C-alpha beads as a LAMMPS data file, in Angstrom:
LAMMPS data file: protein, C-alpha beads

209 atoms
208 bonds

1 atom types
1 bond types

-500.0 500.0 xlo xhi
-500.0 500.0 ylo yhi
-500.0 500.0 zlo zhi

Masses

1 110.0

Atoms # bond

1 1 1 -280.188 381.851 -103.977
2 1 1 -277.217 382.113 -102.084
3 1 1 -275.081 381.352 -105.654
4 1 1 -276.998 383.015 -107.612
5 1 1 -276.610 386.264 -105.411
6 1 1 -273.058 386.001 -105.357
7 1 1 -273.136 386.041 -109.043
8 1 1 -275.043 388.899 -109.123
9 1 1 -273.230 390.514 -106.771
10 1 1 -269.789 389.673 -108.916
11 1 1 -271.558 390.745 -111.812
12 1 1 -272.496 393.744 -110.472
13 1 1 -268.942 395.025 -109.378
14 1 1 -267.411 393.958 -112.580
15 1 1 -270.069 395.538 -115.135
16 1 1 -269.500 398.710 -113.394
17 1 1 -265.420 398.014 -113.429
18 1 1 -266.147 397.511 -117.370
19 1 1 -268.207 400.814 -117.570
20 1 1 -265.421 402.773 -116.158
21 1 1 -262.420 400.929 -117.801
22 1 1 -261.381 399.503 -114.552
23 1 1 -261.607 395.652 -115.468
24 1 1 -258.057 395.219 -114.646
25 1 1 -258.299 395.776 -111.059
26 1 1 -260.645 392.624 -111.156
27 1 1 -257.616 390.595 -112.299
28 1 1 -255.480 392.156 -110.270
29 1 1 -257.286 391.613 -106.454
30 1 1 -259.175 388.939 -105.454
31 1 1 -262.952 388.693 -105.495
32 1 1 -263.732 389.398 -101.809
33 1 1 -261.340 392.531 -101.928
34 1 1 -263.371 393.596 -105.725
35 1 1 -266.631 393.416 -103.809
36 1 1 -265.669 395.089 -100.486
37 1 1 -264.080 397.604 -102.494
38 1 1 -267.373 398.108 -104.884
39 1 1 -270.049 398.094 -101.467
40 1 1 -267.461 401.243 -99.971
41 1 1 -267.903 402.696 -102.739
42 1 1 -271.251 402.592 -104.680
43 1 1 -272.902 402.201 -100.330
44 1 1 -271.048 405.392 -99.914
45 1 1 -271.923 407.123 -103.298
46 1 1 -275.697 406.220 -102.761
47 1 1 -276.135 407.881 -99.285
48 1 1 -273.872 411.081 -99.766
49 1 1 -275.955 411.718 -102.914
50 1 1 -279.089 411.785 -100.417
51 1 1 -277.244 413.903 -98.089
52 1 1 -276.176 416.420 -100.768
53 1 1 -279.609 416.965 -101.514
54 1 1 -280.723 417.318 -97.723
55 1 1 -277.798 419.805 -97.442
56 1 1 -279.398 421.829 -100.185
57 1 1 -282.553 421.485 -99.506
58 1 1 -282.572 421.625 -95.993
59 1 1 -285.061 419.086 -95.773
60 1 1 -285.028 415.581 -94.028
61 1 1 -284.042 413.522 -97.145
62 1 1 -281.620 411.237 -95.252
63 1 1 -282.428 409.187 -91.924
64 1 1 -280.704 405.874 -90.463
65 1 1 -282.652 402.982 -91.860
66 1 1 -281.478 403.979 -95.718
67 1 1 -278.029 402.591 -94.576
68 1 1 -279.547 399.223 -94.329
69 1 1 -281.761 400.015 -97.772
70 1 1 -278.698 400.687 -99.355
71 1 1 -276.825 397.653 -98.498
72 1 1 -279.853 395.538 -99.499
73 1 1 -279.896 397.299 -102.858
74 1 1 -276.675 396.962 -103.903
75 1 1 -275.706 393.494 -101.907
76 1 1 -278.884 391.583 -103.897
77 1 1 -280.307 393.567 -105.870
78 1 1 -282.331 391.065 -107.237
79 1 1 -283.860 389.756 -104.045
80 1 1 -287.922 390.560 -103.287
81 1 1 -286.964 392.669 -100.171
82 1 1 -284.610 395.358 -102.958
83 1 1 -287.557 395.495 -105.322
84 1 1 -288.778 399.160 -105.607
85 1 1 -292.241 397.749 -104.797
86 1 1 -291.125 396.968 -101.389
87 1 1 -288.112 399.614 -100.942
88 1 1 -291.101 402.284 -101.216
89 1 1 -294.191 400.329 -99.620
90 1 1 -292.240 399.013 -96.896
91 1 1 -291.057 402.474 -95.759
92 1 1 -293.797 404.419 -96.555
93 1 1 -296.104 401.302 -94.020
94 1 1 -292.862 401.796 -91.167
95 1 1 -293.367 405.775 -91.431
96 1 1 -297.216 405.581 -91.376
97 1 1 -297.553 403.225 -88.563
98 1 1 -295.099 405.365 -86.463
99 1 1 -296.571 408.475 -86.627
100 1 1 -300.222 406.205 -85.910
101 1 1 -298.648 405.573 -82.251
102 1 1 -297.075 408.822 -81.665
103 1 1 -301.004 409.929 -82.145
104 1 1 -302.599 407.271 -80.482
105 1 1 -300.045 407.182 -77.353
106 1 1 -300.223 411.387 -77.126
107 1 1 -297.084 412.004 -78.304
108 1 1 -297.093 413.687 -81.339
109 1 1 -296.199 417.240 -79.342
110 1 1 -293.510 415.545 -77.411
111 1 1 -289.770 415.755 -77.810
112 1 1 -288.158 412.743 -79.078
113 1 1 -287.311 410.004 -76.594
114 1 1 -283.380 410.997 -77.003
115 1 1 -284.170 414.060 -75.893
116 1 1 -286.776 413.295 -72.664
117 1 1 -285.454 409.705 -72.222
118 1 1 -288.092 406.594 -72.573
119 1 1 -291.373 406.566 -70.781
120 1 1 -294.139 403.740 -70.684
121 1 1 -296.407 405.133 -73.524
122 1 1 -292.958 405.824 -75.444
123 1 1 -292.550 402.281 -75.219
124 1 1 -295.710 401.225 -76.392
125 1 1 -295.321 404.056 -79.068
126 1 1 -292.281 401.688 -80.656
127 1 1 -293.875 398.581 -79.547
128 1 1 -296.843 398.739 -81.687
129 1 1 -295.293 400.974 -84.460
130 1 1 -292.976 398.337 -85.224
131 1 1 -295.578 395.090 -84.632
132 1 1 -297.883 396.692 -87.171
133 1 1 -295.471 397.485 -89.661
134 1 1 -294.106 394.215 -89.695
135 1 1 -297.546 392.679 -89.613
136 1 1 -298.845 394.949 -92.819
137 1 1 -295.420 393.935 -94.689
138 1 1 -296.437 390.097 -94.257
139 1 1 -300.026 390.982 -95.163
140 1 1 -299.344 393.092 -98.150
141 1 1 -295.809 390.902 -99.156
142 1 1 -293.507 394.191 -99.153
143 1 1 -291.354 392.656 -96.880
144 1 1 -288.221 395.604 -96.443
145 1 1 -286.394 394.964 -93.454
146 1 1 -284.753 398.821 -92.543
147 1 1 -288.787 399.737 -92.558
148 1 1 -289.006 398.613 -89.346
149 1 1 -285.718 400.693 -88.596
150 1 1 -288.101 403.615 -90.172
151 1 1 -290.782 402.774 -87.943
152 1 1 -288.946 403.396 -84.763
153 1 1 -287.336 406.788 -85.864
154 1 1 -290.694 408.078 -86.340
155 1 1 -292.288 406.411 -82.914
156 1 1 -289.307 407.758 -81.135
157 1 1 -289.920 411.038 -82.268
158 1 1 -287.263 412.198 -84.928
159 1 1 -289.504 412.620 -87.233
160 1 1 -293.106 413.271 -86.105
161 1 1 -294.519 415.948 -88.489
162 1 1 -296.668 414.038 -91.073
163 1 1 -295.244 416.981 -93.303
164 1 1 -291.835 414.781 -93.150
165 1 1 -293.492 412.174 -94.894
166 1 1 -293.271 413.402 -98.253
167 1 1 -289.591 413.767 -97.974
168 1 1 -288.629 410.755 -96.439
169 1 1 -290.342 409.163 -98.989
170 1 1 -288.223 411.395 -101.725
171 1 1 -284.893 410.592 -99.862
172 1 1 -286.047 406.789 -100.609
173 1 1 -286.916 406.943 -103.965
174 1 1 -283.701 409.231 -104.869
175 1 1 -282.020 406.155 -103.448
176 1 1 -283.770 403.393 -105.510
177 1 1 -283.004 405.830 -108.631
178 1 1 -279.216 405.251 -108.098
179 1 1 -279.568 401.883 -107.302
180 1 1 -281.573 401.292 -110.773
181 1 1 -279.430 403.361 -112.744
182 1 1 -276.351 401.562 -110.971
183 1 1 -277.212 398.275 -111.690
184 1 1 -278.579 398.605 -115.186
185 1 1 -275.400 400.183 -116.086
186 1 1 -273.737 396.419 -114.815
187 1 1 -276.043 394.892 -116.929
188 1 1 -278.107 393.385 -114.214
189 1 1 -282.017 393.333 -114.585
190 1 1 -283.233 395.344 -111.354
191 1 1 -286.948 395.626 -111.639
192 1 1 -288.683 398.622 -112.265
193 1 1 -291.373 397.639 -109.455
194 1 1 -291.291 394.468 -108.391
195 1 1 -289.208 391.633 -108.345
196 1 1 -291.590 388.771 -109.025
197 1 1 -293.433 390.776 -111.838
198 1 1 -290.263 390.526 -113.533
199 1 1 -288.803 387.073 -112.732
200 1 1 -289.785 385.603 -116.188
201 1 1 -287.947 388.134 -118.056
202 1 1 -285.479 386.639 -120.141
203 1 1 -283.010 389.230 -118.774
204 1 1 -283.051 387.695 -115.355
205 1 1 -283.190 383.965 -116.340
206 1 1 -280.008 384.486 -118.344
207 1 1 -278.472 386.021 -114.998
208 1 1 -279.780 383.675 -113.066
209 1 1 -277.789 380.651 -115.071

Bonds

1 1 1 2
2 1 2 3
3 1 3 4
4 1 4 5
5 1 5 6
6 1 6 7
7 1 7 8
8 1 8 9
9 1 9 10
10 1 10 11
11 1 11 12
12 1 12 13
13 1 13 14
14 1 14 15
15 1 15 16
16 1 16 17
17 1 17 18
18 1 18 19
19 1 19 20
20 1 20 21
21 1 21 22
22 1 22 23
23 1 23 24
24 1 24 25
25 1 25 26
26 1 26 27
27 1 27 28
28 1 28 29
29 1 29 30
30 1 30 31
31 1 31 32
32 1 32 33
33 1 33 34
34 1 34 35
35 1 35 36
36 1 36 37
37 1 37 38
38 1 38 39
39 1 39 40
40 1 40 41
41 1 41 42
42 1 42 43
43 1 43 44
44 1 44 45
45 1 45 46
46 1 46 47
47 1 47 48
48 1 48 49
49 1 49 50
50 1 50 51
51 1 51 52
52 1 52 53
53 1 53 54
54 1 54 55
55 1 55 56
56 1 56 57
57 1 57 58
58 1 58 59
59 1 59 60
60 1 60 61
61 1 61 62
62 1 62 63
63 1 63 64
64 1 64 65
65 1 65 66
66 1 66 67
67 1 67 68
68 1 68 69
69 1 69 70
70 1 70 71
71 1 71 72
72 1 72 73
73 1 73 74
74 1 74 75
75 1 75 76
76 1 76 77
77 1 77 78
78 1 78 79
79 1 79 80
80 1 80 81
81 1 81 82
82 1 82 83
83 1 83 84
84 1 84 85
85 1 85 86
86 1 86 87
87 1 87 88
88 1 88 89
89 1 89 90
90 1 90 91
91 1 91 92
92 1 92 93
93 1 93 94
94 1 94 95
95 1 95 96
96 1 96 97
97 1 97 98
98 1 98 99
99 1 99 100
100 1 100 101
101 1 101 102
102 1 102 103
103 1 103 104
104 1 104 105
105 1 105 106
106 1 106 107
107 1 107 108
108 1 108 109
109 1 109 110
110 1 110 111
111 1 111 112
112 1 112 113
113 1 113 114
114 1 114 115
115 1 115 116
116 1 116 117
117 1 117 118
118 1 118 119
119 1 119 120
120 1 120 121
121 1 121 122
122 1 122 123
123 1 123 124
124 1 124 125
125 1 125 126
126 1 126 127
127 1 127 128
128 1 128 129
129 1 129 130
130 1 130 131
131 1 131 132
132 1 132 133
133 1 133 134
134 1 134 135
135 1 135 136
136 1 136 137
137 1 137 138
138 1 138 139
139 1 139 140
140 1 140 141
141 1 141 142
142 1 142 143
143 1 143 144
144 1 144 145
145 1 145 146
146 1 146 147
147 1 147 148
148 1 148 149
149 1 149 150
150 1 150 151
151 1 151 152
152 1 152 153
153 1 153 154
154 1 154 155
155 1 155 156
156 1 156 157
157 1 157 158
158 1 158 159
159 1 159 160
160 1 160 161
161 1 161 162
162 1 162 163
163 1 163 164
164 1 164 165
165 1 165 166
166 1 166 167
167 1 167 168
168 1 168 169
169 1 169 170
170 1 170 171
171 1 171 172
172 1 172 173
173 1 173 174
174 1 174 175
175 1 175 176
176 1 176 177
177 1 177 178
178 1 178 179
179 1 179 180
180 1 180 181
181 1 181 182
182 1 182 183
183 1 183 184
184 1 184 185
185 1 185 186
186 1 186 187
187 1 187 188
188 1 188 189
189 1 189 190
190 1 190 191
191 1 191 192
192 1 192 193
193 1 193 194
194 1 194 195
195 1 195 196
196 1 196 197
197 1 197 198
198 1 198 199
199 1 199 200
200 1 200 201
201 1 201 202
202 1 202 203
203 1 203 204
204 1 204 205
205 1 205 206
206 1 206 207
207 1 207 208
208 1 208 209
C-alpha cells in the first residue's frame, strides 16, 4: 500500500507538470523536492479556493479540519478515507455529533470554550462528540480522520448554529471538487463516490501496477 501510494503521488505530480508543460522540473529536481513543492502549491491552492469563497460570501466555508482533509485528498488520493463518500459522510457525522453533544449538555446557547474556558459540560460534550463520531464512522465504514476535528470544532462551540451545517458541507464539497479535478487531470482515477466501488475499474488497476 505504501509503494502504491508513493507511485500515485508521483504520478499526480508528474501528470500535472506535464499538463502545465513543466515536466522539465522533474528532471532538474529530486523526487522528494517535486512532491514537496506539489503539496505546497496544491494544498495552498485548495484552501485558498475555499477561503476565497468564504470571503466573497462571508459564510463559514473554511474551518480548521479542512486542512487535514486537503492533505489526505492529495497525499493518498486512492485511499478509502480520501474518497468523496468517506470525506463527505465523515465530516457530516462529525458535525452532527458535535451539535448533538452541544444540545445534550445544554451548551447550544453558550459562547465557545475559547472565550469562556472549559468546564465539565464542555468536557462531556467534547468527549461524547469525538467518541460518537469514531463509533459511527466505523459502523458505516466511512472513516475520515479529520472528521474527528470537525466534531470537536462544533462541540467546543466554534460552529454551534445548525444553520451553519449546509455551509460547512459545501466547503467540504468544494474541496472534493478541486481534488477530483486535479487528480483526474493528472490521470489518477480518483473515484466519483467510493474507492471500494471503483476498485475494480481498469484505470485503477493500471495505476496500481
